[in-house]
Structure formats: structure tokens, C-alpha cells
C-alpha positions as CSV (number, residue, x, y, z in Angstrom):
1,M,-21.6,33.6,10.8
2,G,-18.8,32.8,8.4
3,T,-17.6,29.9,10.6
4,I,-21.1,28.3,10.5
5,F,-21.1,28.5,6.7
6,D,-17.5,27.2,6.5
7,K,-18.5,24.2,8.6
8,A,-21.5,23.6,6.5
9,R,-19.5,23.7,3.3
10,R,-17.0,21.2,4.8
11,A,-19.9,18.9,5.8
12,I,-21.4,19.1,2.3
13,N,-18.0,18.3,0.7
14,K,-17.5,15.3,2.9
15,L,-21.0,14.1,2.0
16,E,-20.2,14.6,-1.7
17,G,-17.0,12.6,-1.4
18,L,-18.7,9.8,0.5
19,T,-21.6,9.8,-2.0
20,N,-19.2,9.7,-4.9
21,T,-17.5,6.6,-3.3
22,F,-20.8,4.7,-2.8
23,T,-22.1,5.5,-6.3
24,L,-19.1,3.9,-8.0
25,P,-20.1,0.7,-9.9
26,K,-20.0,-2.4,-7.7
27,V,-17.5,-5.1,-8.5
28,K,-18.9,-7.9,-10.6
29,D,-17.6,-11.4,-11.2
30,N,-15.6,-12.1,-14.4
31,E,-14.8,-8.5,-15.2
32,A,-12.1,-7.9,-17.8
33,N,-8.6,-8.5,-16.5
34,T,-6.4,-5.5,-17.2
35,S,-3.3,-6.5,-15.2
36,A,-0.5,-8.0,-17.1
37,P,-0.1,-11.8,-16.6
38,L,2.7,-12.7,-14.2
39,T,5.8,-14.4,-15.4
40,V,7.0,-17.7,-14.1
41,Q,7.9,-17.6,-10.4
42,S,11.6,-17.1,-9.8
43,E,12.2,-17.9,-6.2
44,G,10.4,-17.7,-2.8
45,L,11.1,-15.5,0.1
46,E,13.0,-18.0,2.3
47,N,16.0,-16.1,3.8
48,K,15.0,-12.9,2.1
49,T,14.6,-9.5,3.8
50,V,11.5,-7.4,3.1
51,F,11.4,-3.7,4.2
52,I,7.8,-2.5,4.7
53,S,7.0,1.2,5.4
54,G,4.0,1.6,7.5
55,G,4.0,-2.0,8.4
56,S,2.5,-1.9,11.9
57,R,-1.2,-2.2,10.8
58,G,-3.6,-2.7,7.9
59,I,-2.3,-3.7,4.5
60,G,1.3,-3.3,5.5
61,F,0.9,-5.6,8.5
62,A,-0.9,-8.2,6.4
63,I,1.9,-8.1,3.8
64,A,4.5,-8.5,6.6
65,K,2.7,-11.6,7.9
66,R,2.4,-13.2,4.5
67,C,6.1,-12.6,3.8
68,A,7.1,-14.1,7.2
69,E,4.9,-17.1,6.5
70,A,7.1,-17.7,3.4
71,G,10.2,-17.5,5.5
72,A,11.3,-13.9,5.1
73,T,12.7,-11.5,7.6
74,V,10.4,-8.5,7.6
75,I,11.3,-5.0,8.7
76,I,8.3,-3.4,10.4
77,A,9.2,0.3,9.8
78,A,6.8,2.9,11.2
79,K,6.6,5.6,13.8
80,T,3.9,3.9,15.9
81,T,5.9,3.1,19.0
82,D,2.9,3.9,21.3
83,P,-0.7,2.7,21.1
84,H,-3.0,5.0,19.1
85,P,-6.3,5.9,20.8
86,K,-8.3,4.8,17.7
87,L,-5.9,2.7,15.6
88,P,-4.6,-0.7,16.8
89,G,-1.0,-1.9,16.8
90,T,2.5,-0.6,17.2
91,I,5.7,-1.8,15.5
92,Y,6.5,-3.8,18.6
93,T,3.1,-5.6,18.9
94,A,3.2,-6.3,15.1
95,A,6.7,-7.8,15.3
96,D,5.7,-9.8,18.4
97,E,2.7,-11.3,16.7
98,I,4.8,-12.3,13.7
99,N,7.6,-13.8,15.7
100,Q,5.1,-15.9,17.7
101,M,4.0,-17.4,14.4
102,G,7.2,-19.5,14.3
103,K,7.8,-18.7,10.7
104,G,10.2,-16.1,9.3
105,K,11.2,-13.2,11.6
106,A,10.1,-9.6,12.3
107,I,12.3,-6.7,13.3
108,P,10.7,-3.5,14.5
109,V,12.4,-0.3,13.3
110,V,11.3,3.2,14.3
111,L,10.8,5.3,11.2
112,D,9.2,8.7,10.6
113,I,9.2,8.6,6.8
114,R,9.0,12.4,6.5
115,D,12.6,12.5,8.0
116,E,15.3,11.9,5.5
117,E,18.0,11.1,8.1
118,A,15.6,8.8,9.9
119,I,15.0,6.9,6.7
120,K,18.8,6.4,6.2
121,Q,19.2,5.3,9.8
122,A,16.3,2.9,9.6
123,V,17.7,1.3,6.4
124,E,21.2,1.0,7.9
125,Q,19.8,-0.4,11.2
126,A,17.8,-3.0,9.2
127,C,20.8,-4.1,7.2
128,E,23.0,-4.3,10.2
129,Q,20.6,-7.0,11.6
130,T,20.1,-8.8,8.3
131,S,22.1,-9.9,5.3
132,G,20.8,-7.0,3.3
133,L,17.6,-6.1,1.5
134,D,15.7,-7.9,-1.2
135,V,12.3,-6.3,-1.3
136,V,11.0,-2.8,-0.5
137,I,7.3,-2.2,0.0
138,N,6.3,1.4,-0.2
139,N,3.1,1.1,1.8
140,A,3.1,4.2,4.1
141,S,0.5,6.7,3.0
142,A,-1.6,9.5,4.3
143,I,-5.2,10.2,3.1
144,H,-7.4,13.3,3.2
145,L,-10.5,13.1,1.0
146,E,-11.4,16.7,0.7
147,N,-11.5,19.3,-2.1
148,T,-9.1,22.2,-2.5
149,E,-11.2,24.6,-0.4
150,N,-11.1,22.2,2.5
151,T,-7.5,20.9,2.3
152,P,-5.2,23.1,4.4
153,S,-1.5,23.2,3.6
154,K,-0.8,21.0,6.7
155,K,-2.8,18.2,5.1
156,F,-1.4,18.8,1.7
157,D,2.1,18.7,2.9
158,L,1.5,15.6,5.0
159,M,0.2,13.6,1.9
160,F,3.0,14.7,-0.3
161,S,5.7,14.3,2.3
162,I,4.6,10.7,3.1
163,N,3.1,9.5,-0.1
164,V,5.5,10.9,-2.6
165,R,8.7,12.2,-0.9
166,G,8.7,9.2,1.5
167,T,8.4,6.7,-1.3
168,Y,11.2,8.4,-3.2
169,L,13.6,8.8,-0.3
170,L,13.1,5.3,1.1
171,T,13.7,3.7,-2.3
172,Q,16.7,5.8,-2.8
173,A,18.1,4.8,0.6
174,C,17.5,1.1,-0.2
175,L,19.0,1.2,-3.7
176,P,22.6,0.3,-2.8
177,Y,21.4,-2.8,-1.0
178,L,18.9,-3.9,-3.7
179,K,21.7,-3.9,-6.2
180,K,23.3,-6.7,-4.3
181,S,20.1,-8.9,-4.1
182,S,19.7,-11.9,-6.4
183,N,16.0,-11.0,-7.1
184,P,15.3,-7.4,-6.0
185,H,11.8,-5.9,-6.0
186,I,10.2,-2.5,-5.3
187,L,6.5,-2.6,-4.9
188,T,4.6,0.7,-4.4
189,L,1.0,0.6,-3.2
190,S,-0.5,3.1,-5.7
191,P,-3.1,3.0,-8.4
192,P,-3.1,2.8,-12.2
193,I,-3.1,6.4,-13.4
194,N,-6.6,7.3,-14.5
195,L,-7.0,10.9,-15.7
196,Q,-10.8,11.0,-15.8
197,P,-11.9,14.3,-14.2
198,K,-14.1,12.6,-11.7
199,W,-11.1,11.5,-9.7
200,F,-9.9,15.1,-9.2
201,K,-13.2,16.7,-8.4
202,N,-13.6,15.9,-4.7
203,Y,-10.1,15.1,-3.5
204,G,-7.6,16.3,-6.1
205,A,-4.7,16.7,-3.6
206,Y,-5.0,13.0,-2.5
207,T,-5.4,11.8,-6.1
208,S,-2.4,13.8,-7.2
209,S,-0.3,12.4,-4.4
210,K,-1.2,8.8,-5.2
211,Y,-0.7,9.2,-8.9
212,A,2.7,10.7,-8.1
213,M,3.6,7.5,-6.3
214,S,2.7,5.6,-9.4
215,M,4.9,7.8,-11.5
216,M,7.7,7.2,-9.0
217,A,7.1,3.4,-9.5
218,M,7.4,3.8,-13.2
219,T,10.5,6.0,-12.8
220,F,12.2,3.3,-10.7
221,A,11.2,0.6,-13.2
222,E,12.8,2.3,-16.2
223,E,15.8,3.7,-14.3
224,F,16.7,0.5,-12.4
225,K,16.4,-1.9,-15.4
226,A,20.2,-1.4,-15.6
227,Y,20.5,-3.1,-12.2
228,D,17.8,-5.8,-12.9
229,I,15.7,-4.3,-10.1
230,A,11.9,-4.7,-10.6
231,S,9.5,-1.9,-9.7
232,N,5.7,-2.3,-9.9
233,S,2.6,-0.8,-8.3
234,L,-0.3,-2.6,-6.7
235,W,-3.8,-1.4,-6.0
236,P,-6.9,-3.1,-4.6
237,K,-9.9,-3.7,-6.8
238,T,-12.3,-3.2,-3.9
239,A,-12.2,-1.1,-0.8
240,I,-10.0,-2.7,1.9
241,A,-11.1,-2.8,5.5
242,T,-8.2,-1.1,7.3
243,S,-8.7,0.6,10.7
244,A,-7.9,4.0,9.0
245,I,-10.8,3.5,6.6
246,L,-13.2,2.2,9.2
247,N,-12.6,5.3,11.3
248,M,-13.5,7.6,8.5
249,A,-17.1,9.1,8.0
250,G,-19.2,6.2,6.7
251,G,-16.4,3.8,7.4
252,K,-18.5,1.1,9.0
253,L,-20.9,1.0,6.1
254,L,-17.9,0.9,3.7
255,G,-16.3,-1.8,5.7
256,A,-19.2,-4.1,5.2
257,R,-18.6,-3.8,1.4
258,S,-14.9,-4.3,1.7
259,R,-12.3,-7.1,1.6
260,Q,-9.8,-8.0,4.2
261,P,-6.2,-6.8,3.7
262,E,-5.0,-10.4,3.1
263,I,-6.0,-10.2,-0.5
264,M,-3.4,-7.4,-1.0
265,A,-0.8,-9.5,0.9
266,D,-1.4,-12.6,-1.3
267,A,-1.2,-10.5,-4.5
268,C,2.0,-8.8,-3.2
269,Y,3.6,-12.2,-2.6
270,E,2.9,-13.3,-6.1
271,I,4.5,-10.2,-7.6
272,I,7.6,-10.1,-5.5
273,T,8.5,-13.7,-6.1
274,R,8.7,-13.3,-9.9
275,D,11.9,-12.9,-11.8
276,A,12.8,-9.2,-11.3
277,K,14.2,-9.1,-14.9
278,Q,10.9,-10.2,-16.4
279,C,8.3,-8.5,-14.1
280,T,8.7,-4.8,-13.9
281,G,6.9,-1.6,-14.9
282,N,3.3,-2.8,-14.3
283,F,0.3,-1.3,-12.6
284,F,-1.2,-4.4,-10.9
285,V,-4.7,-4.9,-9.4
286,D,-4.9,-7.4,-6.5
287,E,-7.8,-9.5,-7.7
288,E,-6.5,-9.6,-11.3
289,V,-3.1,-10.8,-10.1
290,L,-4.7,-13.7,-8.3
291,R,-7.0,-14.6,-11.1
292,H,-4.0,-14.9,-13.4
293,Q,-2.7,-17.4,-10.8
294,G,-5.9,-19.5,-11.1
295,V,-7.8,-18.2,-8.1
296,T,-11.6,-18.1,-8.8
297,D,-13.2,-18.0,-5.4
298,F,-12.6,-14.7,-3.5
299,T,-15.4,-15.1,-0.9
300,H,-13.0,-15.8,2.0
301,Y,-11.5,-12.3,1.5
302,A,-14.9,-10.5,2.0
303,C,-15.6,-8.8,5.3
304,Q,-19.3,-9.7,4.9
305,P,-19.7,-12.7,2.6
306,G,-22.4,-12.1,0.0
307,A,-22.4,-8.3,0.3
308,S,-21.9,-6.2,-2.8
309,L,-18.3,-5.1,-3.0
310,Q,-17.4,-1.5,-3.2
311,R,-15.0,-0.7,-6.1
312,D,-11.9,1.2,-4.9
313,L,-11.0,4.7,-6.0
314,F,-9.4,5.3,-9.4
315,L,-10.7,2.1,-11.0
316,D,-13.5,2.3,-13.7
């Protein structure tokens, strides 16, 4: 009997989490722009090397393609060497698609970001095949939208080992190479820190892991000023239609109210091409970054043009 009740409680919790997401205020045109204006562009990505964790699909893959279009060599670092039954793409298919574009270059590197030695080896392997590293994108992340009662230690450990520990160790491993770059950037895909209780009620473990990533981004910004290395975070204003999201409960409905990952890629490009000395320590939001650059029409990013857009988590 206890098992039946446990399943019922988990189902109710999932429903509460989903309901909480769909009841967030929808995104409206001309909302206040809270992201800091970008400084003047420093230099492009031609002949630069960009290391992207979790770059085989979703937002990471979109960023990889955008950077390659600008002439960069992109390191597609992830553990997806074999096709996933539900999620598309491997590091090899991602690199092949980019290399067939005829712009930039992609190098697939096997990386389990939970493994410290694997991180060191992946960074060394990348630098052996390139002239060094100029940009690190901390994109790899695990998500589990459940409350404390329904978040087992395995899920808790997974989120903190990938989201927080992985971000810390990858940045640490890349630091010696970033010091040698003419315009080094660290960009972490994590939200502005919003301590309103509602963000902790239904999925506190996930919330805490993402905020910890943001705290790491601020740590890097302050600590690495001495080396003229920029560190910022970037978060989407709306839900983004990645395969991981679409496979969640209610994912298809959410997908129709989402934007394509390319909006995050375009915002990322704008940030990492700024002067690292002048653009650091910011919590950026994708739409706001692009509005600062003069973009006013965002309809081409929408998965379903004309549909109400679902505001992403952690943004009021």
C-alpha cells in the first residue's frame, strides 16, 4: 500500500512542478531590460578555440555551430559517443555536421565531466590539436525537477557533480590556457540568483545547483580579473526547446511555447566577442543581450510563431 501512496505523491509533485511552470507570467514585448549593456566588440572568433561541455546537442550544439560559423575551432566535449534511444546526436555526428558547413572546425572529445582526470585529459587533448583555448562554455547540466521527498541521493549527486563540480573543475583545468589568450572568456549557462521562495518549493535541489553555478561564475569573474579573463553567466528568457525538455512530462506542450536554441547561441556570440577586460561579472539574459544589440524582431526564434512564450525558471 505504501508503494501506491508513494507513487501518487510523486505524480502529484510532478503535476505541481509542471503547473508551477505553466502559471509563470508569459513573456511580453518591451519588458524592462535588466541585463547590463554590452561593451564595444573586441574581436571575432576567427582562429579562436572554444571548448563547450555538453556540446553534442541542444543549446551546446547550437553554440558550437554559431562559433564555427564565425571561424572558430570548437571542441565538442561530451560523453555521448553512442546514440541515445530518446535524445539525438553524438559528439561525432555533431562534429561531422559542423565540419560539413565549411566554416570553422569541430573536434569531438570524449568527456565525462564527473571525472576529474577525464576533464584534464580532455583539455590536454583539445590543446594538443589546437593553438590553445580562448573560450570555455560551461553548458553541461543535469536537471531533476522534484522536491526533497522525491529527489534521491543519486539524482542529487548527479546534479551537483555535473552542474557545480563539473563547472568548477573544467574551468580550473582550462585556466592555464586561458591565461595565454588575447581575449579569454568563461561563459556559464546559469541564471541570475533569485531568492524568492517559490523557486525552492518544488525543485530546491535543482535550483540550488544552478545558483551554485552562478556563484562559481561570479567567483571566476572576481578571482580572474588579475589575468584579464572574463566570466559571465547566460540564461534564457523563455523556455528553450531542447530534446531533454521535450522528453519531460508536458514537454511537447512546453515546446510549443518555447524558442529555438539559436537565440542562446546568438547571445553567447555577442558576449564572448567583447573585450574581456570590460565585460565580466554579469548575469545576462539572452533576449536582453540581443535587444542591446538592436534586435527587435524575435519571431524567427519561436518554435510556434504567434504562440505565447513560456517564461523560463528563476525569472520574474
